[in-house]
N, C-alpha and C positions, 0 to 999 in steps of 0.2 A: 371824505374818501378814507380818510386812515383808519376812521372808525369801521367801515364798509371792509377794508384790508384787514383788519384784526380779526372781525367777526369770523371772516373765511379763513384764516388760518387757523383759529380756534376749530373750527368746524371740521376742517381736514384732521388736523391733531387729533379730536374726541373720537370722530368716525375712525382713523386708521386705528388707534388704541385698543376702541372697543371690538373691532374686528380683529385686530390680531390676537387679543384674549379668548373670542370664543373659538377662532381657528385653532388656539394653541390647546383649547378644553379638548378636542376632538382630535389632537392630535396630526393636524394638518399643517406640517411645519411649513412646507412650500409656502402656502397661501398667508399664515401667520407672520411670515418674513417679510412678504411682500406688503403686508398691511403695517406691519411696524415700520417699514423703510417710509411710507408716505407719511405717518405720524411723525419720524426724525426729520423729514423734508419740510413738513411744517413748522418742527419747532426743533432746530438740530442740537440745542444746548440742553434740552428737557433730561435730566436725570432718570427719569422713569421709562421714558421711552429707550433710552440707550439700555439701561438696566434689561428691559424686556428683549431688545433687540441681543444682548449677549446670552441671554437664558436660552433662547429661541437656536442661538449659535452653538452652544455647547449640547442641546438636546439634539440638534440635526447631527451634530460630530456623533453624538452616541448612536442615533440611529443608522447612520453610514456604518459604525463598526458593527453592529448586528448584522448590517447587511453580509460583511465581511465573513464574519462568524459564521453565517447560515451557509456559506461557499467553501467553509473549512479557512478559509484565510486568516488564520489564528494571529499570527504575528502582526500582519499589516492592522488587524482590527485593535491588537493590543498598543499597537504606535500610536492610532487615533484616540483611544481611549487615556493614552497616559498624557497626551495635549490638554485634555479635558480635567485632568487633576491637577495639572500644573496650576490650572485658572482655579479650580474648585475642588481643593485637596479632599474634601469630605462628602463628594458627590458620591453616594451610595451605590447607586446603579452602575457607575463608573467603576468603583473598587469593585463589586461584584462580578462583573464582566471580564476584568483584568484576573481575577482569580478564576474565574471558569474557563477563559480561553488559555489561560497559561497551563492549566490542569490538561486540556483537552489536545493542546499542542504536543505538550510530552508524550500524549497516549499516540498522537498521529506519528511521532517520530519513533516510537518504541515499535508501533505497529509496521514502519517501513524497515527498521533495522531487522526485525524478527522475518519477514517476507525475504529481506536480502539474504539471511543467514539460512531460510530454507532453501532458496534458489542456490546458494553455496553449496550446500550438504548435499541436494538433488545430484548437483554438476559431479561434487566430489563422487559420488557413490557411483555415478554413470562412469566416470574415467576409472573407477575402481573394477566396474565389471568388464569394461573393455580391456583392460591391463590383464585381469584373472584369465579373458577368454584368449589373450594374446599368449599367454604363459600356456595355457594348457593347450593349445595348438602347437606350440613350440616341443613341448612335453611330448605330444602325442607322434609327433614327427619326429622326435628322437627314438622314442620307444620303436617306432616302425621301421627306422634305420638298423637300430639295433638287433631287433628280431629277423631282419631280412641278413645281416650280415652273419646271425648267428645259423640260420638255416642255411647258409651256404657249403656248411664243413657235412652236411648229411647227404649220404648217397642217394641220387634220385630227386634232389631237394627242388628240381627246376620244375619236376612233374607236379608239384602242389601249387597254391596258389595261396594268396593271403587276403584274408577280408576283413575290414573294420567294423566293428558291430556299436551301434550308438543304440543305447538302451536308458529307460528309466528305471527298471528294476535294478536289484543289486546283483553284484557279478555272481555270487553263489545261484541265487535263482535261475539265472540266464544259463549259465554252466551244467546244472543238473538237467535243464529242460534240453541242451545241445545232446548230454550225454546220452539221455536217453531216447532223445531221436535218432542218434547215429547209433546205438547199440539195436533198435528195432527195425532199422533200415535193412533192404535187401539188395545186395548181400549185406550182411550187418560188419558193422567197423567194431575194432576192438580198439577202446580207449585204453593207451598204454600210460599215456602222461596228458594231465589237460593243467597247464598253467594258465594264471589270469596276472595280466600286466596292468595294476592301478594307476 
């Protein structure tokens, strides 16, 4: 009975270790862990099985960190990789990923800051346009009231009406066009004085 039991334990251990190494060779870490766990169950104190289990655990952690990096979760990925480096400080893959993710996280944060700055500048310009428009409207109103006040001192001023003209052309071009049109009208208007308020 003792011989049969010993042979069965050895069989489970050998099969588990062989399977774990084969799965590890093709980076099937899930199956590799399951296989090495069977080997350790058969021989709990075996140093080779324990070492292989730890190696698989570290590789799994690195793999999980890579998955986080692929989702741009660089900080969480770095935290996982730091736990690997605590156990295996010379792990080149972990060190390489930490350097890469640190750089990419800085770039991500810089992109966020740049975008926020662009939004803030766009809002500042929008507010400036609103303020400029409000100031222009107040100025127009003030000038209109000033002109109305000035025209009351003229005889028969009530017979004339005021018109606001909004144009994209310069005041000189528009003034010349109006003056030409009035002088060519029937009966013609005499342009005694033409004032422009800017």
